[in-house]
C-alpha positions, 0 to 999 in steps of 0.5 A: 465477555462477548457471549453475554450480549449474545442474542439466540433466536428460536431457530438457534442463530445467534447474534452479537449486536456490538460486532454485527457478527452471527453463528449458527449454533446446535442445540447443545451449543445453545445450552451451553451459551445460555448457562454461561450467561446464567453464570454457571462454571464450566464444571457445573455446565459439564454435569447439566450437559451430561444429565441433559443428554444422557452422556458419560461425564467425561465425554460431556467434558471433552466436548464442552472443552472442545466448544470453550476453546472455539469461543476463545478463538472467535474472542467470546469469553476469555 
């Protein structure tokens, strides 16, 4: 998974050195990336995001699922 080698700076700019690609993340996306790098499951991530941002679990699930789909499209996760 390329996501594991992603480096995110203080301005939420993410860089993957092996392919030389960078991405701009918002704070929620940065949180999700950090949680993925910690080995958290999708369900754990949804729960943490839901609690941190004070949103309904279902809404958080939809948003996390959407972000996961984007990560798959870019080839960053399987």
